[in-house]
C-alpha positions in Angstrom: 0.0 0.1 0.0 2.7 2.4 0.8 4.4 1.5 -2.4 1.2 2.4 -4.1 1.4 5.8 -2.5 4.8 6.4 -3.1 4.3 5.6 -6.8 1.3 7.8 -7.1 3.3 10.6 -5.2 6.2 10.5 -7.5 3.8 10.6 -10.5 1.8 13.8 -9.0 5.3 15.3 -8.1 6.2 15.0 -12.0 2.9 16.3 -13.4 3.2 19.4 -11.0 6.6 19.9 -12.4 5.6 19.7 -15.7 2.6 22.0 -15.2 5.0 24.5 -13.6 7.5 24.7 -16.7 4.6 25.1 -19.0 3.4 27.9 -17.3 6.7 29.3 -17.3 7.5 28.5 -20.9 4.1 30.1 -21.8 4.9 33.3 -19.8 7.9 34.0 -22.0 6.2 33.8 -25.2 4.3 36.8 -26.8 0.7 36.8 -26.8 -0.9 36.7 -30.6 -3.0 39.5 -30.0 -4.3 41.8 -33.1 -1.7 44.8 -33.7 -2.7 48.0 -32.1 -4.2 50.4 -34.5 -1.6 53.5 -35.0 -2.7 56.7 -33.8 -2.2 58.7 -37.1 0.2 61.5 -37.3 -1.2 64.8 -38.7 0.9 65.8 -41.6 1.5 69.2 -43.1 -0.9 70.2 -45.8 0.3 69.3 -49.1 2.0 72.4 -51.2 0.2 73.0 -54.4 3.0 73.0 -57.3 2.4 75.9 -59.6 3.7 75.4 -63.2 6.5 77.5 -64.1 5.1 81.0 -65.6 6.5 81.7 -68.9 9.0 85.1 -68.8 6.7 87.8 -70.0 8.8 89.5 -73.0 7.6 93.0 -74.1 5.8 92.4 -77.5 7.9 94.0 -80.3 6.5 97.5 -81.2 6.8 99.3 -84.4 9.6 101.5 -85.2 7.2 103.6 -87.2 5.4 105.7 -84.6 2.5 106.9 -86.6 -1.1 106.5 -86.2 -3.9 105.5 -89.1 -5.2 108.8 -88.3 -1.9 110.6 -89.1 -1.7 108.9 -92.3 -5.2 110.2 -93.5 -5.2 112.6 -96.5 -1.4 112.3 -97.2 -0.5 113.1 -100.9 2.5 111.6 -102.6 4.2 112.1 -106.0 4.9 108.8 -107.7 7.4 109.3 -111.0 7.7 106.0 -113.3 9.5 106.0 -116.8 6.9 104.3 -118.6 4.5 105.5 -121.6 1.9 103.6 -123.5 0.2 100.6 -121.9 2.9 99.8 -119.5 2.6 103.6 -118.0 -1.2 103.4 -118.2 -1.3 100.3 -116.0 0.8 101.9 -113.6 -1.3 105.1 -113.4 -4.7 103.1 -113.3 -3.3 101.3 -110.3 -2.0 104.6 -108.8 -5.9 105.9 -109.1 -7.3 102.9 -107.8 -5.2 102.8 -104.9 -6.1 106.5 -104.2 -9.9 105.7 -104.3 -9.6 102.2 -102.2 -6.9 103.2 -99.5 -8.4 103.0 -95.9 -6.1 105.9 -95.2 -7.2 107.8 -98.0 -3.6 108.2 -99.5 -3.6 110.0 -102.7 -0.9 109.0 -105.3 -0.2 111.6 -108.1 1.4 109.3 -110.8 3.5 110.6 -113.5 5.4 108.9 -116.6 8.4 110.3 -118.3 8.6 107.9 -121.6 11.9 106.4 -120.9 14.6 106.0 -118.0 16.7 108.3 -119.9 14.1 111.1 -119.8 13.2 110.6 -116.4 16.8 110.7 -115.3 17.1 114.1 -116.9 14.2 115.2 -115.0 15.6 113.7 -111.6 19.1 115.7 -112.3 17.1 118.9 -112.6 15.2 118.5 -109.6 18.2 117.1 -107.3 19.5 120.6 -107.3 16.2 122.4 -106.7 15.0 120.0 -103.8 11.4 119.4 -105.3 11.9 115.7 -105.2 9.2 113.3 -105.7 8.4 110.7 -102.8 8.7 107.4 -105.1 10.2 106.5 -108.2 10.7 103.6 -110.4 14.0 103.6 -112.0 17.0 101.3 -112.6 18.8 100.9 -109.3 22.3 101.8 -110.6 20.7 105.0 -111.8 19.2 105.9 -108.4 22.3 105.1 -106.6 24.1 107.5 -109.0 21.6 110.1 -107.7 22.4 109.1 -104.4 26.2 110.0 -104.8 25.1 113.4 -105.9 23.0 114.0 -103.0 22.2 111.7 -100.2 18.5 110.9 -100.9 17.7 107.1 -100.8 15.6 105.7 -97.8 16.5 102.2 -96.9 13.3 100.1 -97.5 14.3 97.7 -94.6 12.6 100.0 -92.3 9.5 99.3 -93.7 9.7 95.7 -95.2 10.7 94.5 -91.8 8.6 96.7 -89.2 6.3 94.6 -87.2 3.2 96.4 -88.0 3.7 97.7 -91.6 6.1 95.3 -92.9 5.8 92.2 -95.0 5.2 88.6 -93.2 7.8 85.7 -93.7 5.2 83.8 -96.0 4.7 87.1 -98.1 8.6 87.5 -98.4 8.6 83.9 -99.5 6.1 84.3 -102.2 8.6 86.4 -104.3 11.4 84.9 -106.3 14.5 85.0 -104.2 16.6 85.9 -107.4 14.6 89.2 -107.4 13.5 89.9 -104.0 17.1 89.6 -102.5 19.1 91.4 -105.3 18.9 94.8 -103.8 20.3 93.9 -100.5 23.7 95.7 -100.2 25.3 95.7 -97.0 22.2 95.0 -95.1 20.5 97.9 -96.7 17.8 97.4 -99.0 17.8 100.3 -101.5 15.5 98.8 -104.2 12.5 96.6 -104.8 11.8 95.3 -108.0 9.4 96.6 -109.9 9.5 95.3 -113.6 11.8 92.8 -114.9 12.7 91.6 -118.5 14.6 88.5 -119.3 17.1 88.5 -122.0 16.4 85.4 -124.4 16.9 83.7 -127.7 14.2 83.8 -130.4 14.2 80.4 -132.2 12.7 79.3 -135.6 11.6 75.8 -134.8 10.0 75.4 -138.2 12.9 76.5 -140.0 15.3 74.4 -137.7 13.1 71.2 -138.8 13.8 72.1 -142.4 17.5 72.2 -141.8 17.3 68.6 -140.0 16.9 69.7 -136.2 14.1 68.2 -134.5 15.1 69.7 -131.1 15.9 73.2 -129.5 19.8 73.6 -128.9 20.5 73.4 -125.0 24.3 72.9 -125.1 26.6 75.4 -126.7 27.8 72.6 -129.1 24.2 72.2 -130.3 23.8 75.8 -130.6 26.9 76.1 -132.7 26.0 73.0 -134.9 22.5 74.7 -135.6 23.6 78.2 -136.1 26.4 77.5 -138.5 23.9 75.0 -140.4 23.3 77.5 -142.9 26.2 77.8 -145.5 28.0 80.9 -146.4 26.0 81.3 -149.5 22.8 80.6 -148.0 21.9 77.7 -150.1 20.0 75.7 -147.1 18.4 78.7 -145.9 17.0 80.3 -149.3 18.2 83.7 -148.9 21.8 84.2 -149.4 22.0 86.7 -146.6 20.5 84.7 -144.0 22.8 83.5 -141.1 22.3 81.4 -138.1 22.9 84.2 -135.5 22.1 87.7 -135.5 24.9 89.3 -133.6 23.9 91.8 -131.0 26.2 94.0 -129.3 23.6 95.3 -126.8 25.0 94.9 -123.4 22.2 92.6 -122.0 23.1 89.9 -124.9 26.7 90.0 -124.0 26.4 89.9 -120.5 24.0 86.7 -121.3 26.8 85.0 -123.2 29.0 85.7 -120.3 26.8 84.0 -117.8 26.2 81.1 -120.3 30.0 80.3 -119.7 29.6 80.9 -116.1 31.0 84.3 -115.3 30.2 86.0 -112.3 31.2 89.5 -113.1 30.0 91.3 -110.0 27.9 90.8 -106.9 27.1 92.1 -103.6 29.8 90.2 -101.9 32.5 91.7 -104.0 34.2 95.1 -104.3 34.9 95.3 -108.2 34.1 93.8 -111.4 35.8 90.6 -112.5 35.8 91.0 -116.3 39.6 89.2 -116.4 38.3 85.7 -116.1 38.7 82.3 -118.2 34.7 82.4 -118.3 34.5 85.9 -120.1 37.5 84.9 -122.3 35.9 81.6 -123.3 32.5 83.2 -124.2 34.5 85.9 -126.4 36.3 83.1 -128.2 33.1 81.2 -128.8 31.3 84.2 -130.1 34.3 85.2 -132.4 34.3 81.6 -133.6 30.8 81.9 -134.7 31.9 85.2 -136.5 34.9 83.7 -138.2 32.8 80.6 -139.4 30.5 82.9 -141.2 27.5 81.9 -138.6 26.5 85.3 -137.8 24.7 88.2 -139.1 24.8 92.1 -138.1 22.0 94.1 -139.5 22.1 97.6 -138.1 19.3 98.9 -139.7 16.5 96.5 -138.9 14.6 95.4 -135.9 15.5 92.3 -134.5 11.8 91.2 -134.7 12.3 92.0 -138.5 15.1 90.1 -138.9 13.5 87.0 -137.2 10.1 87.3 -139.3 11.9 87.6 -142.6 13.9 84.3 -141.8 17.4 86.2 -141.9 18.5 84.3 -138.6 17.7 81.7 -137.1 18.5 82.7 -133.5 17.7 86.4 -132.5 18.3 88.0 -129.0 15.3 90.1 -127.5 14.1 90.8 -124.3 10.8 89.3 -122.9 9.1 92.7 -123.1 9.4 92.5 -126.7 7.6 89.6 -127.6 4.3 91.0 -128.2 6.2 93.1 -131.0 7.7 90.0 -132.3 4.2 88.2 -132.7 2.8 91.3 -134.3 5.8 91.7 -136.6 5.4 87.7 -137.8 1.6 88.2 -138.3 2.1 91.4 -140.6 4.9 89.5 -142.5 2.4 86.6 -143.1 4.8 84.3 -141.3 3.3 81.2 -139.7 6.6 79.6 -138.5 6.7 77.8 -135.3 8.7 79.6 -132.8 9.7 80.1 -129.1 12.2 81.5 -126.8 15.1 79.7 -125.1 17.5 80.7 -122.6 21.3 81.0 -123.6 22.8 77.5 -124.0 25.4 76.4 -121.6 28.1 73.5 -121.5 25.5 71.4 -119.1 22.4 72.4 -120.9 20.6 73.9 -118.0 20.6 77.3 -119.7 21.1 80.8 -118.4 19.1 83.9 -118.4 19.9 87.7 -117.6 17.4 89.6 -115.8 17.4 93.4 -115.8 14.9 96.2 -115.1 13.5 98.9 -112.8 13.0 99.1 -108.9 11.0 101.2 -106.5 13.2 103.4 -104.9 12.0 105.7 -101.9 13.2 109.2 -101.8 13.7 111.1 -98.4 10.6 113.2 -97.3 8.5 113.3 -94.1 7.8 110.0 -92.0 4.1 110.3 -93.1 4.9 110.5 -96.7 7.5 107.7 -96.8 5.1 105.3 -94.8 2.3 106.3 -97.3 4.7 105.7 -100.3 5.5 102.0 -98.7 2.0 101.5 -98.2 1.3 101.8 -101.9 4.3 99.6 -103.0 3.4 96.9 -100.5 -0.3 97.1 -102.2 1.4 96.9 -105.6 3.3 93.5 -104.4 0.0 91.9 -103.5 -0.7 88.7 -105.5 -3.7 90.2 -107.4 -2.2 93.1 -108.5 1.1 91.5 -109.7 -1.1 89.4 -111.8 -2.8 92.2 -113.4 0.6 93.9 -113.9 2.0 90.9 -115.6 -1.1 90.4 -117.8 -1.3 93.8 -118.8 2.6 94.7 -119.4 3.9 91.2 -120.1 6.5 91.8 -117.6 7.8 88.8 -116.0 5.9 87.9 -112.5 7.8 88.8 -109.4 5.9 86.5 -107.2 6.1 82.4 -107.8 2.4 82.0 -107.2 1.5 84.4 -109.9 4.0 83.0 -112.3 2.4 79.3 -111.5 -1.2 80.9 -112.4 0.0 82.8 -115.5 1.7 79.7 -116.8 -1.7 77.8 -116.7 -3.6 80.6 -118.4 -4.2 79.6 -122.0 -5.3 82.9 -123.1 -1.9 84.3 -122.5 1.0 83.8 -125.4 2.6 80.7 -125.3 6.1 82.2 -125.5 5.4 84.6 -122.8 4.4 81.4 -120.8 7.8 79.9 -122.0 9.6 83.3 -120.6 8.2 82.8 -117.1 9.5 79.2 -116.7 13.0 80.4 -117.1 12.5 83.0 -114.1 14.4 80.5 -111.7 17.4 80.6 -113.9 17.7 84.6 -113.8 20.7 86.2 -112.8 20.4 89.9 -112.5 22.7 92.6 -114.0 25.0 94.4 -111.4 23.4 96.9 -109.4 26.4 99.0 -108.7 26.2 102.7 -109.6 29.1 102.3 -111.8 27.3 99.9 -113.8 25.5 102.8 -115.3 28.7 103.7 -117.4 30.3 100.2 -117.4 27.4 98.4 -119.2 28.5 100.6 -122.4 32.0 99.4 -122.2 30.7 95.8 -122.5 29.1 96.9 -125.7 32.3 98.5 -126.9 34.2 95.4 -126.3 31.5 93.3 -128.2 32.0 95.6 -131.3 35.8 95.4 -131.0 35.5 91.5 -131.1 34.3 91.7 -134.7 36.0 94.5 -135.9 37.8 94.4 -139.2 41.2 94.7 -137.9 40.6 92.3 -135.1 41.8 88.5 -134.8 41.0 85.8 -132.4 44.6 85.9 -131.0 43.6 89.4 -129.5 40.9 88.1 -127.5 42.9 87.9 -124.2 44.2 91.6 -124.6 40.6 92.6 -125.2 39.3 90.9 -121.8 42.4 92.8 -120.0 41.3 96.2 -121.6 37.5 95.6 -120.4 38.6 94.6 -117.1 40.8 97.6 -116.8 38.0 99.9 -118.0 35.4 98.6 -115.7 37.9 99.1 -112.6 38.7 102.5 -113.5 35.0 103.4 -114.0 34.1 101.7 -110.8 36.7 103.6 -108.7 35.1 106.8 -110.0 32.0 105.9 -108.1 
């Protein structure tokens, strides 16, 4: 019995020990209670981020501090060298602007029947001081006036003005070779008013009879066709007929210089450059045509008459003469098919000389100068440029107008062909000295075919022309 009791006591003690150890063990373990809810910490209010504000730049302001009211009723005098239909067109536009102008500006237009007559009148008023406000003249001539008396105004003040000027898109509408030509040392002394292109008349019907199916493009092709008429004229019918009418007019000779790639002047140069391989090659080429009996010289006949009478296969003219050529052919009952060509080049791309007149602004009051610009700006608009081109057959100054006119079947086919050559056009020099140097070019051409002259003298002739041009230029 006591053994039984001792056994149970032992077991009991063991159970008590295990129980106590269990309590101690569980007391050391963490309780699996739900985590306490954190007390929210108050955060500072979020800052509103403002987008960066653009820096406010002052709006560009016009350099011409004139109001519309100050322009009202201004009257300006406008001189141009034109007569006939061309003069009438400019006069009509001046009258129309005067009637429609929102500023009630009046333009008094006066034509002088030629650049020489206008120049004489300008020489007279330069001394008296009673100058017109706006003039159309060759720019080199206007620069000569400015040497005698500082009278020209830089057009840039008006063309670039933020209020009164032209937009970028408006400027881009003009042919670059017409819009940029009058820029000199950052000044715009002229704005093209009227341009013509020096070209070659070509009798395609006669050429086909001579065995040529296509117009010449290269210098070699031109020489072949020009010299296809024998010296006695048996192939051409008329014993006096030749391939090329040799003209000594300076635009024609300058056109040949450009056909050979000569660049005799430019706004980035200080002097003429006639003494060049290109000018020499042009003279050699023309002299060879002369020596081979391929040229005709007729001093007492108009080029259009020479062409209509089949005395020359190629005849140099400017684009403003095309209407007269058409009338002469009609009067002569000549039904030949014909066209106009650029001067031939070695690569066949062609060369074209552009020349003509510019708008020049003369010093007067601020109101009158701005009024003159507003009239010119109006004339440069697409509709008015198209009217001028259609009425006077001058070359369009704007690319969009030229594109429209080229698609106008009512216009002459040869005039539309001339419009297509505008991108090839290179302008004559704009320096004041060109007013006299241009005549030296014509004189050199006459020397080239004089009876006492020979081809081996060409280099000396080129040097003489270059020295003459340098001397004349230095005087201006």
